[in-house]
C-alpha positions as CSV (number, residue, x, y, z in Angstrom):
1,E,0.0,0.0,0.0
2,D,2.8,2.4,0.8
3,T,4.2,1.8,-2.6
4,D,0.9,2.8,-4.2
5,E,0.7,5.9,-2.0
6,T,4.2,6.9,-2.9
7,A,3.7,6.3,-6.6
8,G,0.5,8.4,-6.5
9,F,2.4,11.2,-4.8
10,V,5.2,11.1,-7.3
11,R,2.6,11.3,-10.2
12,K,0.9,14.2,-8.6
13,H,4.2,16.0,-8.0
14,R,5.2,15.5,-11.6
15,L,1.9,16.8,-12.9
16,L,1.8,19.8,-10.6
17,D,5.4,20.7,-10.7
18,N,6.5,19.9,-14.3
19,A,3.4,20.0,-16.4
20,L,1.5,22.8,-14.7
21,E,4.5,24.6,-13.3
22,L,2.6,25.1,-10.0
23,R,5.8,25.3,-8.0
24,E,6.3,28.8,-9.5
25,L,3.0,30.0,-8.1
26,W,4.5,30.0,-4.6
27,R,7.8,31.9,-5.3
28,P,8.3,35.2,-3.4
29,G,6.1,37.9,-4.9
30,M,4.0,35.2,-6.6
31,P,4.7,36.3,-10.2
32,Q,3.2,33.2,-11.7
33,L,0.0,33.5,-9.6
34,K,-0.4,37.0,-10.8
35,L,0.0,35.8,-14.4
36,R,-2.5,33.0,-13.9
37,V,-5.0,35.4,-12.4
38,Y,-4.6,37.7,-15.4
39,Q,-5.0,34.7,-17.8
40,F,-8.2,33.6,-15.9
41,D,-9.6,37.1,-16.2
42,R,-8.9,37.2,-19.9
43,L,-10.6,33.8,-20.4
44,L,-13.6,35.0,-18.5
45,T,-13.7,38.2,-20.6
46,K,-13.5,36.2,-23.8
47,Y,-15.7,33.1,-23.1
48,L,-18.0,34.2,-20.2
49,P,-18.4,38.0,-20.4
50,K,-21.7,38.0,-18.6
51,L,-20.3,36.0,-15.7
52,R,-17.3,38.3,-15.5
53,R,-19.6,41.4,-15.5
54,H,-21.7,39.7,-12.7
55,F,-18.6,39.1,-10.7
56,R,-17.5,42.7,-11.1
57,R,-21.0,44.0,-10.1
58,I,-21.0,42.0,-6.9
59,G,-17.4,43.0,-6.2
60,M,-15.7,39.6,-6.7
61,A,-12.4,40.2,-8.3
62,P,-10.8,37.4,-10.4
63,D,-7.8,37.2,-8.1
64,I,-10.1,36.0,-5.3
65,L,-11.6,33.2,-7.4
66,A,-8.4,32.1,-9.1
67,S,-6.1,32.2,-6.1
68,Q,-8.6,30.2,-4.0
69,W,-8.8,27.6,-6.8
70,F,-5.0,27.2,-6.8
71,F,-4.8,26.9,-3.0
72,T,-7.5,24.2,-3.2
73,L,-5.5,22.4,-5.9
74,L,-2.4,22.5,-3.7
75,A,-4.4,21.2,-0.8
76,Y,-5.6,18.2,-2.8
77,A,-2.1,17.6,-4.2
78,I,-0.3,17.0,-1.0
79,P,-1.0,14.4,1.7
80,A,-3.6,15.5,4.3
81,D,-1.1,15.0,7.2
82,W,1.2,17.5,5.6
83,L,-1.4,20.3,5.4
84,P,-0.8,21.7,8.9
85,R,2.8,22.2,8.0
86,V,2.0,24.1,4.8
């Protein structure tokens, strides 16, 4: 079982770190997070403009939505017993 858990962790790590470059989200100043928030806002503008306008009307900025999604992704990517240390 430990081998399966370890292999699963390694796969998640490779996906998040290499394919999605999520390690860069947490660097000082969070430049990649800012870039991803900008990209998210542009995608909303292009594909879901009514939803973007609604979010703006109610005062929900895209950085709130996108950053929370990335934090959730991080929480699911690491083992639960590591979360208190993060």
